[in-house]
NUKOL-141194 format. One line per field, with one value per atom (N, C-alpha, C, O, CB): residue in three letters; atom name; x, y, z. Coordinates in nm, 3 decimals. Glycine has a CB too. Layout:
BEGIN
residu: Ala;...;
atome: CA;...;
c1: X;...;
c2: Y;...;
c3: Z;...;
This chain:
BEGIN
residu: Met;Met;Met;Met;Met;Asn;Asn;Asn;Asn;Asn;Arg;Arg;Arg;Arg;Arg;Glu;Glu;Glu;Glu;Glu;Leu;Leu;Leu;Leu;Leu;Ala;Ala;Ala;Ala;Ala;Arg;Arg;Arg;Arg;Arg;Lys;Lys;Lys;Lys;Lys;Leu;Leu;Leu;Leu;Leu;Leu;Leu;Leu;Leu;Leu;Phe;Phe;Phe;Phe;Phe;Ile;Ile;Ile;Ile;Ile;Val;Val;Val;Val;Val;Asn;Asn;Asn;Asn;Asn;Asp;Asp;Asp;Asp;Asp;Lys;Lys;Lys;Lys;Lys;Asn;Asn;Asn;Asn;Asn;Ile;Ile;Ile;Ile;Ile;Met;Met;Met;Met;Met;Ser;Ser;Ser;Ser;Ser;Glu;Glu;Glu;Glu;Glu;Leu;Leu;Leu;Leu;Leu;Asp;Asp;Asp;Asp;Asp;Glu;Glu;Glu;Glu;Glu;Tyr;Tyr;Tyr;Tyr;Tyr;Ile;Ile;Ile;Ile;Ile;Gln;Gln;Gln;Gln;Gln;Trp;Trp;Trp;Trp;Trp;Arg;Arg;Arg;Arg;Arg;Ile;Ile;Ile;Ile;Ile;Asp;Asp;Asp;Asp;Asp;Thr;Thr;Thr;Thr;Thr;Leu;Leu;Leu;Leu;Leu;His;His;His;His;His;His;His;His;His;His;Tyr;Tyr;Tyr;Tyr;Tyr;Leu;Leu;Leu;Leu;Leu;Glu;Glu;Glu;Glu;Glu;Lys;Lys;Lys;Lys;Lys;Ser;Ser;Ser;Ser;Ser;Ser;Ser;Ser;Ser;Ser;Asn;Asn;Asn;Asn;Asn;Gly;Gly;Gly;Gly;Gly;Ala;Ala;Ala;Ala;Ala;Asp;Asp;Asp;Asp;Asp;Leu;Leu;Leu;Leu;Leu;His;His;His;His;His;Arg;Arg;Arg;Arg;Arg;Gly;Gly;Gly;Gly;Gly;Cys;Cys;Cys;Cys;Cys;Ile;Ile;Ile;Ile;Ile;Met;Met;Met;Met;Met;Glu;Glu;Glu;Glu;Glu;Leu;Leu;Leu;Leu;Leu;Arg;Arg;Arg;Arg;Arg;Arg;Arg;Arg;Arg;Arg;Phe;Phe;Phe;Phe;Phe;Lys;Lys;Lys;Lys;Lys;Thr;Thr;Thr;Thr;Thr;Leu;Leu;Leu;Leu;Leu;Lys;Lys;Lys;Lys;Lys;Glu;Glu;Glu;Glu;Glu;Glu;Glu;Glu;Glu;Glu;Val;Val;Val;Val;Val;His;His;His;His;His;Lys;Lys;Lys;Lys;Lys;Ala;Ala;Ala;Ala;Ala;Ala;Ala;Ala;Ala;Ala;Glu;Glu;Glu;Glu;Glu;
atome: N;CA;C;O;CB;N;CA;C;O;CB;N;CA;C;O;CB;N;CA;C;O;CB;N;CA;C;O;CB;N;CA;C;O;CB;N;CA;C;O;CB;N;CA;C;O;CB;N;CA;C;O;CB;N;CA;C;O;CB;N;CA;C;O;CB;N;CA;C;O;CB;N;CA;C;O;CB;N;CA;C;O;CB;N;CA;C;O;CB;N;CA;C;O;CB;N;CA;C;O;CB;N;CA;C;O;CB;N;CA;C;O;CB;N;CA;C;O;CB;N;CA;C;O;CB;N;CA;C;O;CB;N;CA;C;O;CB;N;CA;C;O;CB;N;CA;C;O;CB;N;CA;C;O;CB;N;CA;C;O;CB;N;CA;C;O;CB;N;CA;C;O;CB;N;CA;C;O;CB;N;CA;C;O;CB;N;CA;C;O;CB;N;CA;C;O;CB;N;CA;C;O;CB;N;CA;C;O;CB;N;CA;C;O;CB;N;CA;C;O;CB;N;CA;C;O;CB;N;CA;C;O;CB;N;CA;C;O;CB;N;CA;C;O;CB;N;CA;C;O;CB;N;CA;C;O;CB;N;CA;C;O;CB;N;CA;C;O;CB;N;CA;C;O;CB;N;CA;C;O;CB;N;CA;C;O;CB;N;CA;C;O;CB;N;CA;C;O;CB;N;CA;C;O;CB;N;CA;C;O;CB;N;CA;C;O;CB;N;CA;C;O;CB;N;CA;C;O;CB;N;CA;C;O;CB;N;CA;C;O;CB;N;CA;C;O;CB;N;CA;C;O;CB;N;CA;C;O;CB;N;CA;C;O;CB;N;CA;C;O;CB;N;CA;C;O;CB;N;CA;C;O;CB;N;CA;C;O;CB;N;CA;C;O;CB;N;CA;C;O;CB;N;CA;C;O;CB;N;CA;C;O;CB;
c1: 0.067;-0.003;0.104;0.211;-0.107;0.038;0.127;0.085;-0.031;0.163;0.192;0.148;-0.003;-0.089;0.281;-0.025;-0.146;-0.274;-0.377;-0.139;-0.253;-0.392;-0.403;-0.507;-0.403;-0.283;-0.270;-0.344;-0.429;-0.096;-0.308;-0.362;-0.511;-0.582;-0.287;-0.560;-0.698;-0.785;-0.901;-0.704;-0.722;-0.776;-0.785;-0.868;-0.653;-0.692;-0.678;-0.824;-0.856;-0.581;-0.900;-1.033;-1.106;-1.160;-1.123;-1.104;-1.173;-1.100;-1.168;-1.199;-0.971;-0.890;-0.896;-0.910;-0.733;-0.893;-0.867;-0.985;-0.982;-0.812;-1.121;-1.247;-1.291;-1.325;-1.375;-1.282;-1.334;-1.441;-1.443;-1.344;-1.568;-1.690;-1.701;-1.754;-1.786;-1.629;-1.641;-1.546;-1.587;-1.594;-1.399;-1.343;-1.405;-1.406;-1.239;-1.471;-1.552;-1.647;-1.652;-1.632;-1.720;-1.831;-1.774;-1.832;-1.905;-1.667;-1.610;-1.544;-1.551;-1.491;-1.492;-1.406;-1.547;-1.538;-1.329;-1.630;-1.765;-1.794;-1.805;-1.918;-1.804;-1.832;-1.724;-1.740;-1.877;-1.620;-1.486;-1.487;-1.451;-1.327;-1.517;-1.516;-1.641;-1.634;-1.522;-1.744;-1.860;-1.815;-1.824;-1.995;-1.766;-1.733;-1.604;-1.602;-1.698;-1.511;-1.401;-1.489;-1.476;-1.307;-1.576;-1.641;-1.706;-1.703;-1.733;-1.781;-1.857;-1.772;-1.815;-1.908;-1.629;-1.543;-1.478;-1.457;-1.435;-1.454;-1.417;-1.494;-1.436;-1.447;-1.622;-1.708;-1.719;-1.746;-1.823;-1.704;-1.702;-1.580;-1.583;-1.687;-1.450;-1.315;-1.305;-1.227;-1.215;-1.385;-1.368;-1.431;-1.379;-1.464;-1.540;-1.611;-1.543;-1.584;-1.742;-1.437;-1.398;-1.285;-1.213;-1.356;-1.263;-1.180;-1.077;-1.010;-1.248;-1.041;-0.926;-0.886;-0.966;-0.933;-0.745;-0.675;-0.725;-0.683;-0.511;-0.810;-0.877;-0.999;-1.023;-0.951;-1.055;-1.172;-1.101;-1.155;-1.261;-0.989;-0.946;-0.907;-0.933;-0.812;-0.850;-0.818;-0.904;-0.897;-0.763;-1.019;-1.140;-1.219;-1.251;-1.213;-1.250;-1.295;-1.235;-1.297;-1.323;-1.080;-1.031;-1.055;-1.076;-0.902;-1.048;-1.075;-1.244;-1.288;-1.017;-1.321;-1.460;-1.466;-1.514;-1.555;-1.424;-1.419;-1.353;-1.411;-1.370;-1.257;-1.204;-1.300;-1.339;-1.061;-1.354;-1.471;-1.600;-1.689;-1.508;-1.592;-1.732;-1.744;-1.842;-1.730;-1.582;-1.576;-1.632;-1.693;-1.439;-1.607;-1.651;-1.821;-1.870;-1.598;-1.878;-2.020;-2.077;-2.195;-2.075;-2.005;-2.042;-2.144;-2.243;-1.943;-2.160;-2.261;-2.397;-2.496;-2.227;-2.392;-2.535;-2.591;-2.711;-2.547;-2.501;-2.521;-2.573;-2.657;-2.432;-2.525;-2.550;-2.706;-2.794;-2.427;-2.716;-2.843;-2.952;-3.062;-2.832;-2.933;-3.036;-3.044;-3.159;-2.994;-2.956;-2.993;-3.069;-3.142;-2.871;-3.061;-3.106;-3.262;-3.349;-3.007;-3.294;-3.441;-3.555;-3.673;-3.439;
c2: -0.103;0.002;0.118;0.125;0.014;0.222;0.334;0.467;0.488;0.379;0.549;0.633;0.719;0.724;0.747;0.773;0.823;0.765;0.826;0.831;0.611;0.549;0.511;0.486;0.396;0.513;0.462;0.581;0.562;0.441;0.717;0.832;0.851;0.888;0.971;0.829;0.822;0.743;0.775;0.769;0.635;0.504;0.546;0.504;0.356;0.625;0.652;0.674;0.610;0.795;0.754;0.775;0.639;0.624;0.859;0.562;0.436;0.340;0.265;0.370;0.335;0.246;0.325;0.253;0.204;0.445;0.517;0.532;0.570;0.636;0.496;0.495;0.351;0.261;0.570;0.351;0.220;0.158;0.035;0.216;0.245;0.212;0.116;0.008;0.368;0.210;0.181;0.044;-0.058;0.314;0.053;-0.096;-0.192;-0.297;-0.117;-0.179;-0.293;-0.358;-0.481;-0.244;-0.285;-0.308;-0.374;-0.467;-0.174;-0.326;-0.397;-0.543;-0.645;-0.296;-0.538;-0.658;-0.755;-0.858;-0.620;-0.734;-0.832;-0.888;-1.008;-0.734;-0.791;-0.841;-0.914;-1.018;-0.745;-0.852;-0.954;-1.079;-1.176;-0.885;-1.106;-1.258;-1.310;-1.419;-1.276;-1.252;-1.339;-1.380;-1.499;-1.256;-1.295;-1.341;-1.446;-1.532;-1.208;-1.451;-1.548;-1.670;-1.763;-1.515;-1.670;-1.801;-1.855;-1.977;-1.793;-1.772;-1.794;-1.874;-1.972;-1.659;-1.810;-1.861;-2.001;-2.094;-1.755;-2.001;-2.107;-2.243;-2.347;-2.070;-2.222;-2.325;-2.353;-2.470;-2.304;-2.277;-2.264;-2.348;-2.436;-2.102;-2.293;-2.345;-2.501;-2.575;-2.264;-2.542;-2.680;-2.772;-2.878;-2.697;-2.719;-2.787;-2.808;-2.891;-2.715;-2.720;-2.701;-2.806;-2.846;-2.564;-2.853;-2.967;-2.921;-3.010;-3.079;-2.793;-2.734;-2.604;-2.520;-2.745;-2.570;-2.462;-2.337;-2.225;-2.490;-2.353;-2.235;-2.199;-2.080;-2.295;-2.283;-2.243;-2.126;-2.020;-2.399;-2.172;-2.096;-1.931;-1.828;-2.183;-1.926;-1.807;-1.742;-1.619;-1.810;-1.812;-1.757;-1.682;-1.563;-1.854;-1.770;-1.687;-1.586;-1.512;-1.755;-1.580;-1.467;-1.330;-1.218;-1.495;-1.363;-1.233;-1.213;-1.101;-1.260;-1.300;-1.254;-1.180;-1.067;-1.361;-1.218;-1.125;-0.999;-0.900;-1.180;-0.988;-0.830;-0.759;-0.650;-0.815;-0.816;-0.745;-0.716;-0.637;-0.812;-0.788;-0.769;-0.628;-0.554;-0.875;-0.609;-0.447;-0.341;-0.245;-0.397;-0.366;-0.274;-0.226;-0.118;-0.326;-0.347;-0.341;-0.335;-0.362;-0.461;-0.305;-0.325;-0.251;-0.308;-0.290;-0.122;-0.029;-0.055;-0.043;0.077;-0.096;-0.154;-0.296;-0.318;-0.159;-0.399;-0.490;-0.485;-0.567;-0.545;-0.386;-0.354;-0.281;-0.315;-0.260;-0.191;-0.123;-0.193;-0.178;-0.020;-0.291;-0.414;-0.484;-0.485;-0.526;-0.542;-0.640;-0.566;-0.635;-0.716;-0.419;-0.373;-0.339;-0.339;-0.233;-0.321;-0.321;-0.411;-0.414;-0.380;
c3: 0.023;0.005;-0.002;0.057;0.111;-0.104;-0.075;0.014;0.052;-0.203;0.042;0.159;0.122;0.210;0.193;0.010;-0.032;-0.005;0.024;-0.149;-0.018;-0.018;0.153;0.213;-0.138;0.204;0.358;0.421;0.508;0.424;0.371;0.459;0.436;0.530;0.427;0.321;0.275;0.359;0.387;0.145;0.400;0.469;0.641;0.721;0.437;0.664;0.823;0.887;0.987;0.855;0.833;0.896;0.932;1.042;0.797;0.857;0.882;0.973;1.043;0.754;0.980;1.102;1.202;1.301;1.083;1.235;1.344;1.421;1.538;1.311;1.340;1.435;1.471;1.393;1.365;1.628;1.672;1.640;1.637;1.777;1.607;1.606;1.434;1.409;1.632;1.347;1.214;1.208;1.153;1.115;1.277;1.271;1.312;1.247;1.329;1.433;1.497;1.404;1.397;1.616;1.336;1.243;1.118;1.063;1.207;1.078;0.957;1.004;0.934;0.884;1.104;1.175;1.165;1.099;1.369;1.207;1.223;1.070;1.045;1.287;0.981;0.862;0.789;0.726;0.791;0.803;0.752;0.829;0.761;0.779;0.946;1.003;0.939;0.882;1.183;0.941;0.853;0.725;0.696;0.822;0.640;0.506;0.519;0.431;0.408;0.603;0.634;0.645;0.565;0.773;0.740;0.778;0.675;0.663;0.886;0.578;0.464;0.355;0.293;0.411;0.339;0.241;0.288;0.211;0.211;0.412;0.490;0.440;0.409;0.638;0.438;0.414;0.285;0.259;0.462;0.197;0.043;-0.007;-0.093;-0.008;0.078;0.057;0.088;0.027;0.150;0.182;0.247;0.115;0.080;0.416;0.056;-0.029;-0.187;-0.267;-0.028;-0.209;-0.332;-0.375;-0.283;-0.342;-0.498;-0.524;-0.602;-0.654;-0.588;-0.628;-0.687;-0.667;-0.626;-0.804;-0.697;-0.643;-0.733;-0.704;-0.645;-0.839;-0.923;-0.800;-0.774;-1.108;-0.745;-0.679;-0.550;-0.518;-0.615;-0.500;-0.400;-0.479;-0.416;-0.326;-0.602;-0.665;-0.687;-0.679;-0.761;-0.724;-0.754;-0.649;-0.659;-0.801;-0.538;-0.423;-0.349;-0.273;-0.342;-0.372;-0.329;-0.410;-0.362;-0.317;-0.530;-0.620;-0.608;-0.635;-0.802;-0.577;-0.553;-0.438;-0.450;-0.543;-0.318;-0.214;-0.224;-0.177;-0.117;-0.271;-0.295;-0.372;-0.330;-0.377;-0.502;-0.558;-0.486;-0.517;-0.662;-0.395;-0.296;-0.237;-0.227;-0.157;-0.191;-0.137;-0.211;-0.164;-0.124;-0.342;-0.424;-0.440;-0.471;-0.540;-0.407;-0.399;-0.250;-0.233;-0.472;-0.155;-0.005;0.001;0.045;0.105;-0.031;-0.010;-0.050;0.022;-0.066;-0.184;-0.213;-0.167;-0.181;-0.354;-0.109;-0.057;0.075;0.115;-0.071;0.150;0.277;0.279;0.357;0.330;0.194;0.180;0.132;0.186;0.102;0.010;0.002;0.133;0.176;-0.109;0.210;0.307;0.414;0.485;0.364;0.437;0.564;0.503;0.591;0.635;0.411;0.364;0.455;0.421;0.211;
C-alpha cells in the first residue's frame, strides 16, 4: 500500500466503531469462504474465491442497503 492510499484510509482504521463493524463483516465473510473452500476440489476455486471477496468490497454499500431493507 502506498502512503497516499494509507492516508486516505486513516479515518476508517482510526474510528473504533467503524473498525468494529468492519471486523464483524470480515469475520462473517471469512466464515462463509471457509465453508466454500472446504467443499472446493481444486486450486482454481481458491483463487476465484479470493478475487470474488475483493470485488465484494466494491459493492459493499449496495449490498448493505439491500440487506437492510
